[in-house]
N, C-alpha and C positions, 0 to 999 in steps of 0.2 A: 739237531742239537748243537749248540755252540761249544767250542772247545774251552777248556779252563783257562782263564786269563793268568798270565804270569804276574805274580805280585812280589813286592819286596817290603821289608819293614818300613813303617810310616805311611804306607798307602792307605787311603780311605776307601772303604767298601760299604755296601748296604746288605744287611742280612735280611733275607725274606722271611716273613712271618705274617701275622694278622695285620701288622703295619711294618714298614721298613725300619730297620734299626741301623743307624750309622755306627761303624766300627773302624778301628785302626789296627792294621796288621802289625804284629809284634815279632814275627819270626818268618823264616823261609819255610817253604813247603816241606812237610815230612809225611810220607805215605799219603800224598794227595790231600792233606789237611794243613790248614794254617791256624796259628794261635792268634787271637785278636782280643782287644779290649773294647768294651762298649759300656754305655750307661744303662743301668737297670731302671725299673719303673720308679725307684726312689731317688735316682740321680747318682747312685754309687757306681764306681767303675769296677767292672768284673771282667775276668778273662775266661774265654771259652775257646773251643776249637770249631772251625767251620770247614766245609768242603763244598765244591762246585757240584751241584746235582741238578740235572735238567735245565741248565742255563741260569741257575740262581745260587747264591751263597746261602747255605743252610747249616744249622748247628749239627755237629757230629753226634752228640749225645742227646738222647731223648729226655733224660733227666739231667738238667744242667749241673755242672760241677760247681759253678759260681765261685771261682777262685777270686779272693779279695785282691784286686789289682792296686787298690789304694795303699795297701800296707807292704807291698813287695817292691823293693828298690828297682829291680830290673824292668818293671812296668812303668815307672814314674815318667820317663820322657814321652811315652805313648799316651799316658793319661793326660798329660799337659796338652799334647797335640789334639787329643779327642775333645777336651773341654773348649778348645779354641775353634773347633769345626762347627759348622752350622748343624743344628739338630732338627729332625723332622717332627 
């Protein structure tokens, strides 16, 4: 098993799921989890927590919190960066 990568705000990662989801890190690690923003299936930016599990980034919560990153000022720089990043 690979060790958890060190991340910092503005780093781009891929969240593992049925298809990879590009996301931008918005915070430093807290209890082995990072807060990230990503674009949902409708193209809206949302914030969630992810953690490194078995060599992959996965959502912490089974039921997504779906925090509206579009409307919160602290996420705005990360949303802009995410929208400029290549999407899969």
